[in-house]
C-alpha positions in Angstrom: 180.1 -1.0 -49.4 178.2 -0.6 -52.9 180.8 -0.1 -55.3 180.4 2.7 -58.2 182.0 4.7 -60.4 182.1 8.6 -59.0 184.2 11.8 -59.3 184.0 15.2 -60.1 185.4 17.8 -62.3 188.7 18.8 -61.4 191.4 21.4 -62.3 194.3 20.5 -65.0 197.2 23.2 -65.0 200.9 23.2 -67.3 202.6 23.1 -63.9 200.5 19.7 -62.3 199.3 18.6 -65.4 197.2 15.1 -65.3 199.2 14.4 -62.1 197.7 17.3 -60.6 194.4 16.3 -61.9 194.9 12.8 -60.2 196.4 13.6 -56.6 193.0 16.7 -56.7 190.4 13.6 -57.6 192.2 11.5 -54.6 191.9 14.0 -52.1 188.0 14.0 -52.6 187.7 10.1 -51.9 187.0 10.1 -56.1 187.7 7.0 -58.0 187.3 9.1 -61.4 187.2 12.8 -62.9 186.5 15.4 -65.5 188.9 17.7 -66.5 189.2 20.7 -69.2 192.6 20.1 -71.3 193.4 23.9 -71.0 191.0 27.3 -69.9 187.7 26.2 -70.7 186.8 29.6 -71.7 189.6 29.8 -74.7 191.4 27.3 -77.3 194.9 27.8 -75.7 196.4 24.6 -74.8 199.9 24.0 -74.3 201.8 20.4 -75.4 201.1 17.3 -72.5 204.1 16.4 -70.8 205.0 12.4 -71.3 206.9 11.9 -68.6 204.3 13.8 -66.1 201.7 11.4 -67.8 203.4 8.4 -67.1 203.7 9.5 -63.5 200.0 10.0 -63.0 199.1 6.9 -65.1 201.5 5.1 -62.1 199.1 6.8 -59.6 195.9 6.0 -61.2 197.3 2.5 -61.6 197.8 2.3 -57.5 194.4 3.6 -56.7 192.4 2.2 -58.8 191.4 4.9 -61.2 190.4 3.2 -64.8 191.8 5.7 -67.5 188.6 4.4 -69.1 186.1 5.9 -66.9 188.3 9.5 -67.1 186.6 12.3 -69.3 187.7 15.5 -71.1 185.2 18.4 -71.1 185.6 20.4 -74.6 185.4 24.4 -74.2 181.7 25.6 -73.9 182.9 28.2 -76.0 182.8 25.6 -79.3 179.5 26.0 -81.1 179.3 23.6 -84.1 175.3 24.5 -84.1 175.8 27.8 -86.0 177.7 28.6 -89.7 176.9 32.0 -89.7 180.2 33.1 -89.8 182.0 30.1 -91.4 185.3 30.9 -90.5 184.1 30.3 -86.8 183.1 26.9 -87.7 185.4 25.8 -89.5 188.1 27.0 -86.4 185.7 25.3 -84.1 185.9 21.8 -86.2 189.9 22.3 -86.5 190.1 22.8 -82.6 188.0 20.1 -81.9 189.9 17.5 -84.1 193.1 18.5 -82.0 191.4 18.3 -78.7 190.8 14.5 -80.1 194.1 14.4 -80.7 195.3 15.8 -77.0 192.8 13.2 -75.6 194.7 10.3 -77.6 197.7 11.5 -76.2 196.1 11.1 -72.8 194.7 8.1 -72.9 191.0 9.1 -72.2 188.2 7.8 -75.1 185.3 10.4 -73.8 185.3 13.8 -74.7 181.8 15.5 -73.2 181.0 18.3 -75.4 177.6 21.1 -75.3 175.8 20.3 -79.2 175.8 24.4 -79.0 173.3 27.0 -80.1 171.5 28.2 -83.5 171.7 31.3 -82.5 168.8 32.9 -85.0 169.0 30.0 -87.6 166.8 27.6 -85.9 166.9 23.9 -84.4 166.6 22.1 -87.4 169.4 23.9 -89.2 171.6 23.5 -86.0 170.8 20.4 -85.9 172.1 19.5 -89.8 175.2 22.0 -89.0 176.2 20.0 -85.8 176.2 16.8 -87.9 178.1 18.0 -90.8 180.5 19.1 -88.0 180.9 16.0 -86.3 181.3 14.0 -89.6 184.5 16.1 -90.8 185.9 15.3 -87.2 184.8 11.9 -86.4 186.9 10.1 -89.0 188.3 6.6 -88.6 189.0 5.4 -84.6 189.3 7.2 -82.0 187.6 8.4 -78.6 184.0 9.4 -78.4 182.2 12.6 -78.7 179.6 12.7 -75.9 176.7 15.0 -77.0 175.5 16.6 -73.3 171.7 17.2 -72.7 170.9 20.8 -72.1 168.8 23.1 -70.1 167.4 24.9 -73.4 168.3 28.4 -71.6 168.1 30.8 -75.2 169.1 28.9 -78.5 170.6 25.9 -76.8 170.1 22.9 -78.9 169.9 19.5 -77.3 167.3 19.9 -75.0 165.2 17.1 -75.7 166.2 13.5 -76.1 164.6 14.0 -80.0 167.1 16.7 -80.8 170.1 14.8 -79.7 168.6 11.6 -81.5 168.0 13.5 -84.6 172.0 14.9 -84.4 173.3 11.2 -84.0 171.2 9.8 -86.3 173.1 12.0 -88.8 176.3 11.2 -87.7 177.6 8.3 -90.0 180.6 7.2 -87.3 177.9 5.6 -84.8 180.5 3.9 -82.9 181.9 7.4 -82.0 179.1 9.4 -81.2 177.2 8.9 -77.6 176.0 10.8 -75.1 176.1 12.5 -71.4 173.6 13.0 -69.9 173.3 15.9 -67.2 170.5 15.9 -64.0 170.1 19.5 -63.6 169.8 20.5 -67.5 167.3 18.0 -67.8 165.4 18.6 -65.4 165.3 22.6 -66.3 164.6 21.1 -70.1 161.5 19.6 -68.2 162.1 16.2 -67.5 160.8 14.8 -64.2 164.1 13.5 -62.5 162.2 12.5 -59.4 160.6 10.2 -61.5 163.9 9.1 -63.0 162.8 5.0 -64.3 160.6 6.6 -66.5 162.9 9.5 -67.8 165.5 6.4 -68.3 162.7 4.1 -70.0 162.2 7.1 -72.1 165.6 7.7 -72.9 166.7 4.3 -73.7 163.2 4.3 -76.2 164.4 7.5 -78.1 168.3 7.3 -77.5 169.0 3.8 -75.8 170.5 3.2 -72.8 174.1 1.7 -74.7 174.5 4.8 -75.9 174.6 6.6 -72.4 178.5 7.2 -71.6 178.7 9.8 -68.7 176.5 11.5 -66.0 177.0 14.7 -64.6 175.2 14.7 -61.5 174.2 18.1 -60.2 170.9 19.7 -58.0 169.3 22.3 -59.9 168.6 25.9 -58.4 165.3 26.2 -60.4 162.1 24.0 -61.0 161.2 21.5 -63.3 161.3 23.0 -66.9 162.9 26.8 -65.7 165.2 26.5 -69.0 167.9 27.9 -66.5 170.4 25.5 -66.2 171.9 26.7 -62.6 173.5 23.9 -60.8 173.1 23.5 -57.1 175.1 21.7 -54.5 173.8 18.0 -53.8 170.5 18.0 -51.6 170.1 21.3 -51.7 168.4 22.0 -55.2 164.9 21.3 -56.5 165.8 18.1 -57.0 166.7 16.9 -53.9 169.3 14.5 -52.1 167.3 11.2 -52.5 166.9 11.5 -55.8 170.1 12.2 -57.0 171.0 9.3 -54.9 168.6 7.3 -56.8 170.1 8.4 -59.9 173.5 7.7 -58.9 172.5 4.4 -57.8 170.6 2.7 -60.8 171.2 -0.9 -61.0 171.2 -0.3 -65.2 173.4 2.9 -64.8 176.8 0.8 -62.8 179.2 1.2 -65.6 178.5 4.6 -66.7 180.8 7.1 -64.6 179.3 9.7 -62.6 181.2 13.4 -62.6 179.6 16.3 -59.9 179.8 19.6 -61.3 178.5 21.4 -58.3 179.0 25.0 -57.3 182.1 25.7 -55.4 181.2 27.3 -52.0 181.4 30.9 -50.8 183.8 31.7 -47.9 180.8 33.3 -46.2 177.2 34.2 -47.0 178.4 37.9 -47.9 181.9 37.3 -49.9 182.7 35.6 -52.9 186.4 36.5 -52.9 187.4 32.5 -51.7 185.6 29.5 -53.6 186.0 26.4 -51.9 185.4 22.9 -53.8 182.1 20.8 -52.0 183.7 17.3 -53.5 184.9 16.1 -50.6 181.8 16.4 -48.8 179.6 15.3 -51.3 181.4 12.3 -52.5 181.4 11.4 -48.2 177.4 11.8 -48.6 177.0 9.9 -52.0 179.0 6.8 -50.0 177.2 7.1 -47.2 174.1 7.2 -49.1 173.3 9.9 -46.0 172.4 13.4 -47.2 174.5 16.6 -44.6 172.8 18.9 -42.9 175.5 20.8 -42.2 177.1 20.6 -45.5 178.0 24.4 -46.3 179.2 24.8 -43.0 181.3 22.0 -42.8 183.0 23.0 -45.9 183.5 26.5 -44.9 185.0 25.3 -41.2 187.1 22.5 -43.7 188.9 25.2 -45.9 189.2 28.0 -43.8 
């Protein structure tokens, strides 16, 4: 079987810590994973349990999970693009500095960050604000910040490779600034993922493939250039299974971790009281390179 680095978003809780995250990833058949170090909708964080961390390292070693392929995602409420309220901007910088310190405790060297939204300031000003913040945050050596490609919803910055590059050009510590490419986002931003070789060629020309440090693998509920950012389960959206398989197994991206962020599946079509993770089944499809036409029903039956 062709070896790929494939994982998904997993939970991280105070009680189970990183051990719980590793166990969840393994239960899905993953060999890497991404996690928030606390709730993604706030900046409250609890101290890292070092004994738990030691156990997690051992579990990863036993199951061939390389810590260098593990990814932390910064909370999506952090917005470096807008400095209308300086105290909020300063808080975002302070929090990201702390998040970098936490990632160093975990031993994780990749932190995915949404560039932010300009909220009326304009893209050019926002790009400068993001770069100014990163120049405060990225001092010396440490984990890399991975700017995520965005769908262009609202006033999001980072909807084109040129916008991402413009931020990177203004960041002084070049070694610590990289990119996370999201398949749903770039589709919704207007990049034709079905012609992925061309997309990759453009990425290489504008940013450089050496800067691509993570892939978020998501289908899209919306068509090309919709600027909506609504993820869909693998093979059930506008990109389709075959397109995403070509992305995942692209020969130029073998060493890049691929992370699923596809939606949880509702208990039934009318109820959202219970939600089931799709990753065990989607990772199996990826490994088999074969679409499961009963994906949703199989997930529901498995977790009932």
